[in-house]
Structure formats: C-alpha cells, structure tokens
C-alpha positions as CSV (number, residue, x, y, z in Angstrom):
1,M,-27.7,39.2,-21.7
2,K,-30.3,39.7,-18.9
3,D,-33.4,38.6,-20.6
4,L,-31.4,35.5,-21.9
5,F,-30.4,34.8,-18.1
6,L,-34.1,35.6,-16.6
7,Q,-35.5,32.9,-19.5
8,A,-32.9,30.6,-18.8
9,A,-34.2,31.1,-14.7
10,R,-37.7,30.3,-15.5
11,G,-37.0,27.0,-17.2
12,E,-37.4,28.3,-21.3
13,R,-35.6,27.6,-24.1
14,T,-32.7,29.7,-25.2
15,E,-30.9,30.1,-28.3
16,R,-27.9,29.4,-26.3
17,P,-27.0,29.2,-22.3
18,P,-26.6,32.4,-20.8
19,V,-23.1,32.3,-19.0
20,W,-21.5,33.9,-15.3
21,M,-18.8,32.0,-13.0
22,M,-19.0,31.9,-9.4
23,R,-16.1,34.0,-7.9
24,Q,-16.2,35.6,-11.2
25,A,-14.6,39.2,-9.9
26,G,-11.5,38.1,-7.9
27,R,-7.9,37.2,-7.6
28,Y,-7.2,35.5,-11.4
29,L,-7.7,38.5,-12.8
30,P,-4.4,41.0,-13.0
31,E,-6.5,44.2,-12.8
32,Y,-7.9,42.9,-9.3
33,R,-5.0,42.5,-7.6
34,E,-3.5,45.7,-8.8
35,L,-6.5,47.4,-7.2
36,R,-6.7,45.2,-4.2
37,E,-2.9,46.3,-3.4
38,D,-4.5,49.5,-2.3
39,Y,-7.7,48.1,0.0
40,T,-8.1,45.1,2.6
41,F,-10.6,42.7,1.6
42,L,-13.4,44.3,4.1
43,E,-12.6,47.7,2.4
44,A,-13.0,46.9,-0.8
45,I,-16.5,45.0,-0.5
46,S,-17.6,48.4,1.8
47,T,-16.5,50.9,-0.8
48,P,-19.5,50.7,-3.0
49,E,-17.2,52.4,-5.7
50,I,-14.4,50.2,-5.3
51,A,-16.8,47.0,-4.8
52,A,-18.6,48.3,-8.2
53,E,-15.5,48.7,-10.0
54,I,-14.2,45.2,-9.4
55,T,-17.6,43.4,-10.1
56,L,-17.4,44.9,-13.4
57,Q,-13.6,44.1,-14.2
58,P,-15.3,40.5,-15.9
59,W,-17.5,42.4,-17.6
60,E,-15.3,44.6,-19.0
61,R,-13.3,41.4,-20.4
62,F,-15.7,38.9,-21.3
63,Q,-19.5,40.5,-21.1
64,P,-21.0,37.5,-18.9
65,D,-25.0,37.6,-18.9
66,G,-25.0,38.0,-15.1
67,I,-22.4,40.1,-12.9
68,V,-22.5,39.2,-9.7
69,M,-22.1,42.0,-6.7
70,Y,-18.6,41.5,-5.3
71,S,-19.4,40.8,-1.8
72,D,-18.9,38.0,0.4
73,I,-21.0,35.5,2.1
74,L,-20.2,36.4,5.6
75,T,-21.4,39.8,5.4
76,V,-24.7,39.3,7.1
77,L,-22.8,38.0,10.2
78,E,-22.5,41.7,11.2
79,P,-26.0,42.2,11.6
80,L,-25.7,39.8,15.0
81,G,-22.7,41.2,16.4
82,F,-20.0,38.6,15.1
83,S,-16.7,40.3,13.6
84,Y,-14.6,38.9,11.2
85,H,-11.7,39.2,9.2
86,L,-9.5,37.1,6.4
87,E,-5.9,35.6,6.6
88,S,-3.8,34.8,4.3
89,G,-3.8,31.3,3.9
90,V,-6.4,30.5,6.3
91,G,-9.7,32.5,4.9
92,P,-12.3,33.7,6.8
93,V,-11.7,33.9,10.7
94,V,-14.5,34.8,13.1
95,E,-12.8,36.8,16.1
96,N,-15.9,36.1,18.6
97,P,-16.9,32.6,17.7
98,V,-20.0,30.7,19.3
99,D,-18.2,29.2,22.4
100,S,-21.6,28.0,24.4
101,P,-25.1,27.2,23.9
102,A,-25.7,30.5,25.2
103,D,-24.1,32.3,22.8
104,T,-26.3,31.4,20.0
105,H,-29.0,34.3,21.9
106,R,-28.2,37.1,19.4
107,E,-29.5,40.5,19.3
108,R,-30.0,41.6,15.5
109,S,-29.0,45.5,14.0
110,D,-30.9,46.8,11.1
111,V,-29.5,45.3,8.2
112,R,-30.4,48.0,5.8
113,D,-28.4,50.1,8.3
114,E,-25.6,47.8,8.8
115,L,-25.2,46.7,5.4
116,W,-26.0,49.8,3.3
117,Y,-23.0,49.5,1.2
118,V,-24.4,46.5,-0.3
119,G,-27.8,48.4,-1.6
120,E,-25.7,51.1,-3.0
121,L,-23.2,48.6,-4.5
122,L,-26.3,46.6,-6.2
123,E,-27.8,50.3,-7.3
124,R,-24.9,51.2,-9.3
125,L,-24.4,48.1,-10.8
126,S,-28.3,48.1,-12.1
127,A,-28.1,51.6,-13.0
128,E,-24.8,50.4,-15.5
129,L,-25.8,47.3,-16.8
130,G,-29.2,48.2,-17.5
131,D,-30.6,45.1,-19.9
132,D,-27.2,44.3,-21.3
133,A,-26.9,41.8,-18.1
134,A,-28.6,40.3,-14.9
135,T,-27.5,42.0,-11.7
136,L,-27.0,39.2,-9.1
137,G,-26.9,39.7,-5.6
138,F,-26.1,36.5,-3.2
139,T,-26.2,35.5,0.5
140,G,-24.9,32.9,2.5
141,G,-27.6,30.1,4.0
142,P,-28.2,29.5,7.5
143,F,-26.3,26.7,8.2
144,T,-22.9,27.6,6.4
145,L,-22.8,30.7,8.4
146,S,-23.5,28.9,11.4
147,C,-20.4,26.4,10.3
148,Y,-18.3,29.4,10.2
149,V,-19.3,31.2,13.7
150,C,-19.5,27.7,15.3
151,Q,-16.0,26.8,14.2
152,G,-14.4,29.8,13.8
153,Q,-12.8,29.7,10.2
154,S,-12.9,27.2,7.4
155,S,-12.8,23.8,8.0
156,R,-13.4,20.3,6.2
157,S,-15.8,18.9,8.8
158,F,-17.1,21.8,10.5
159,M,-17.5,19.5,13.2
160,A,-18.1,22.4,15.6
161,V,-21.8,23.1,14.4
162,R,-22.8,19.3,14.1
163,R,-21.9,18.5,17.9
164,L,-24.0,21.5,18.8
165,R,-26.3,20.3,16.8
166,A,-26.2,16.7,18.7
167,E,-25.6,18.1,22.2
168,H,-27.7,21.3,21.9
169,P,-30.2,21.2,19.4
170,E,-32.6,23.7,20.7
171,A,-29.0,26.2,20.7
172,F,-28.5,24.7,17.0
173,E,-32.0,25.8,15.9
174,R,-32.0,29.1,17.6
175,L,-28.7,29.8,15.5
176,L,-30.0,29.0,12.3
177,R,-33.5,30.9,13.2
178,A,-31.3,33.8,14.0
179,F,-29.7,33.6,11.0
180,T,-32.8,33.2,8.6
181,D,-34.4,36.0,10.0
182,V,-31.1,38.3,9.1
183,I,-30.8,36.4,5.8
184,L,-34.6,37.3,4.9
185,E,-34.2,41.2,5.5
186,Y,-31.2,41.0,3.7
187,V,-32.1,39.1,0.4
188,E,-35.6,41.6,0.3
189,F,-32.8,44.6,0.8
190,Q,-30.8,43.4,-2.2
191,V,-34.4,43.2,-4.5
192,E,-35.3,46.5,-3.8
193,A,-31.8,47.7,-4.6
194,G,-32.0,46.5,-8.0
195,A,-30.8,42.7,-7.5
196,D,-32.3,40.2,-10.7
197,A,-31.8,37.4,-9.4
198,I,-30.7,35.8,-5.9
199,Q,-28.4,33.0,-4.9
200,L,-28.2,30.9,-1.7
201,F,-25.3,30.0,-1.0
202,D,-25.9,26.9,1.7
203,T,-22.7,25.5,0.6
204,Y,-21.7,23.1,3.5
205,A,-25.7,21.7,4.1
206,G,-24.3,18.6,2.4
207,L,-22.7,18.1,5.8
208,L,-26.1,17.3,7.0
209,S,-27.7,14.0,6.3
210,P,-31.0,14.0,4.2
211,A,-32.9,13.1,7.2
212,D,-31.4,16.4,9.2
213,Y,-31.6,18.6,6.3
214,R,-35.6,18.1,6.3
215,R,-35.7,18.3,9.9
216,Y,-33.3,21.5,10.4
217,L,-33.2,23.4,7.3
218,L,-35.6,22.6,4.4
219,S,-38.7,25.0,6.1
220,L,-35.9,27.7,6.3
221,H,-34.4,27.3,2.8
222,Q,-38.3,27.1,1.5
223,E,-39.1,30.5,3.8
224,I,-36.1,32.4,2.1
225,V,-37.0,31.5,-1.3
226,D,-40.5,32.5,-1.0
227,A,-39.5,35.5,0.5
228,I,-37.7,36.8,-2.9
229,D,-39.5,38.4,-5.5
230,V,-36.9,37.5,-8.5
231,P,-35.6,34.2,-9.8
232,T,-33.6,32.2,-7.1
233,I,-30.6,30.0,-7.4
234,V,-29.9,27.5,-4.6
235,F,-26.8,25.5,-4.2
236,V,-25.2,23.3,-1.8
237,R,-22.2,21.1,-2.5
238,N,-22.1,17.2,-2.4
239,V,-25.8,16.3,-2.2
240,S,-25.7,13.9,-5.5
241,G,-28.3,11.6,-5.4
242,N,-30.6,13.9,-3.1
243,L,-31.2,16.7,-5.5
244,E,-34.8,16.2,-4.7
245,L,-34.4,18.1,-1.2
246,L,-32.9,20.9,-3.6
247,E,-35.8,20.9,-5.6
248,E,-38.3,21.2,-2.4
249,T,-36.8,24.0,-1.4
250,G,-39.0,25.8,-4.8
251,A,-36.0,27.6,-5.6
252,D,-36.2,28.5,-9.6
253,V,-32.7,27.2,-10.5
254,V,-30.5,24.4,-8.5
255,G,-27.1,24.6,-8.8
256,L,-25.3,21.8,-9.3
257,D,-21.5,20.9,-8.3
258,W,-19.0,19.4,-10.8
259,T,-20.0,15.8,-9.1
260,V,-23.4,15.5,-10.4
261,D,-23.9,14.1,-13.5
262,L,-26.4,16.5,-15.7
263,A,-28.6,13.7,-17.1
264,D,-29.3,12.4,-13.7
265,A,-30.1,15.7,-12.2
266,R,-32.4,16.3,-15.4
267,E,-34.2,13.0,-14.4
268,E,-34.3,14.0,-10.9
269,L,-35.5,17.6,-11.0
270,G,-37.9,17.7,-13.6
271,D,-38.7,20.9,-14.8
272,V,-36.5,22.9,-12.7
273,A,-33.9,24.9,-14.1
274,I,-30.1,23.9,-13.5
275,Q,-26.6,26.3,-12.9
276,G,-23.5,24.5,-13.9
277,N,-21.5,22.5,-14.1
278,L,-17.7,23.0,-15.2
279,D,-15.3,21.5,-13.1
280,P,-13.3,24.7,-11.9
281,A,-9.9,22.7,-12.0
282,L,-10.2,21.9,-15.6
283,L,-9.4,25.8,-16.3
284,Y,-6.1,24.6,-15.8
285,G,-6.1,22.9,-19.3
286,E,-5.2,23.6,-22.5
287,P,-7.8,26.7,-23.9
288,D,-9.1,23.4,-26.6
289,T,-9.9,21.1,-23.7
290,V,-11.7,23.9,-21.5
291,R,-14.0,24.7,-24.9
292,E,-14.5,20.7,-25.3
293,R,-15.3,20.2,-22.0
294,T,-17.7,23.3,-21.7
295,R,-19.1,21.8,-25.0
296,D,-19.9,18.7,-23.1
297,V,-21.6,20.4,-20.3
298,I,-24.1,22.5,-22.8
299,A,-24.6,19.3,-24.8
300,A,-25.5,17.4,-21.6
301,A,-27.5,20.3,-20.1
302,G,-29.9,20.5,-22.8
303,D,-31.7,23.5,-24.4
304,S,-33.7,24.9,-22.1
305,G,-33.6,25.9,-18.4
306,H,-29.7,26.0,-18.2
307,I,-27.5,28.6,-16.6
308,L,-23.7,27.4,-17.8
309,N,-21.2,27.8,-14.6
310,L,-18.7,26.7,-13.1
311,G,-19.3,23.7,-10.3
312,H,-18.0,26.0,-7.7
313,G,-15.6,29.4,-7.6
314,V,-12.6,30.1,-10.1
315,D,-9.7,29.0,-8.5
316,R,-7.4,32.3,-8.4
317,N,-4.5,31.0,-10.1
318,V,-6.3,30.0,-13.3
319,P,-4.9,31.4,-16.4
320,V,-7.2,34.1,-18.1
321,E,-7.2,32.7,-21.4
322,N,-8.7,29.6,-20.2
323,V,-11.4,31.6,-18.5
324,A,-11.8,33.6,-22.0
325,A,-12.1,30.2,-23.5
326,F,-14.9,29.1,-21.3
327,F,-17.0,32.4,-22.0
328,E,-16.0,32.3,-25.8
329,T,-17.7,28.9,-26.1
330,A,-21.0,29.8,-24.3
331,K,-21.1,32.7,-26.4
332,N,-20.4,30.9,-29.6
333,A,-22.6,27.9,-28.6
334,T,-26.1,27.6,-30.3
335,R,-29.3,25.0,-29.9
C-alpha cells in the first residue's frame, strides 16, 4: 500500500513493514524472460508500454507496497553524450569512456527531451497503481556514474576513477558536478511525472574513504536530496561503521546492505528510517529458511521506520517461489 510505504519512509510506526525488492522487475521471472526475447534491454526500457508491462509483472504476482520503475541507472549518461550497451556476461559497457581529463568537459542536452520515455513510464505507472502501491523512481549517483564512464564497464575496484581523483582532482570534481546537474533535473522530472519516492543509488561510493566522501560527495548528495519533494532513499554499499555519512545526506531513508547489523544501524542512525537488508543469496535457500530469515530482519528492525528489502538486487536465478515466500512473510508480519 502506498500509505504504508510513505508512513515507514517518514519514520512512523506501521502495522507491518512495507516491502519491495531492488531489481524487482527482472530476469528471475519467466514472463520477463519471455517478453525480453523480442526486445533488447535498451529497447525495453525506452518503450514506455513495454517498460510498464515489465514493471507491473511483480505487482501482478506479489503485490509489493512499492513498484520500482523498470529502467537503469545509466540512462542519465545519455544527456552528457555517453553511449552504452549491455554485453552478456560483462554487463554495461560505455562505448566512449573518459580517456583523459579533457573528456570531463561535457555539454548537457535537455534531460526531459532525452529521457522522455522515463516520464511517460512513470505517468503510466502512477495512473495504473493509484493508492495501491507507491510508484518508485530512482537515479544513479554521481560517483557511481563516474565509475562507469571512467572504467568503461563494471569492475571490482573502479581504479580508473580513483586514479582520476588522485592525478586530476579538478577533472574528477568537474565530472561529479556534471552528473549532479543532470541528476537534479532528472529527479525533478521523475517527481513531476508521478514518482512517490526516489532512491539514489550511489552504490560504489563505499570505495571512497570517509574523508574523501566528505570532501567530494557529501555536499552533492545533500544537494540532490534537498531538490526532491517526495521521500528519498540513499543506498551505498560497504559503509558499515560509517552510516553517519549517509545520515548527513538528509535522506528520509538509509538503505542498508546485508553486511550491516540492524541494531547497530538503529543506534548510529537514530530516528532516520531504514531499508533492507536480507542477504539476496538467502533466496537460494528453502522457502522455510527464507521465511525464517525474513522474520529475523523484521524483528531486528523494530516496529517503526523500516521498509523491508533485500540488501542488494535479487539475483537472476533465484526460485520464484522463494521470492514469493519473502513477500508473503512481509505481508503476514504483525507488530
């Protein structure tokens, strides 16, 4: 339910935890795989009627309290003139990555014109869902997007962007600024189109030291959060022990990966709402195990300000019945 989701995002007590999953619409669903046989990924996300159908597939099966639009964090590369595609077994590949500090000088096209299809998708979802579920938008964060355009593809270390920071800090900051300006326009566009909440995925910002996060990124996250007129969720992986950095962004909700102890998070974050944080790998267990571990997360999070989610995206090969067990456990939970 939309109201349940928004209450939890405001830190209020709820009768049960609202629930959704990162990568909720995707490859673990057979109907998704069947539909995608006729479309490339980029075709699917940029065709509003197809993206809406995919977005609503989990709704038809599980009725989660939040429905996250079927899109990608890399869409915001387009207004800055970056091109990308997906390669099987590799993931996203940026076709014209940053090769020198000079490449961080970027001209920006109009976000609303470039990403019109996202606005139309959100309008369709908002009209379809009404008050039955929250319509969730999202964006990649400036550091994570910089990681991809400097490295050219996924990486464990993203050394290219970290090297840019060390060798050419002005160019590094210029790139972060360019992405932030695009993101600001993008999230405002999403809210205008009907998003009830926005999640900021700066997933790889945990690669920065706390000092560098404060120096380069915190003020940008604060700027993005301040520009959004609906509840905000900030998600960064591998920041256990430094959650105060995410609290300082001013986001309404801090998303937690599975490495964070919820009791410790509550102590560090105070009254800030939290989201998470079941280990996605547990969805490979027996359904009873999924139910047990999901109940453990619900109990540890307490009875207010908690949105149930995984600690990262659902894996493509998990059994659908285990995803169902996760949602059913949330729906049957009582405070």
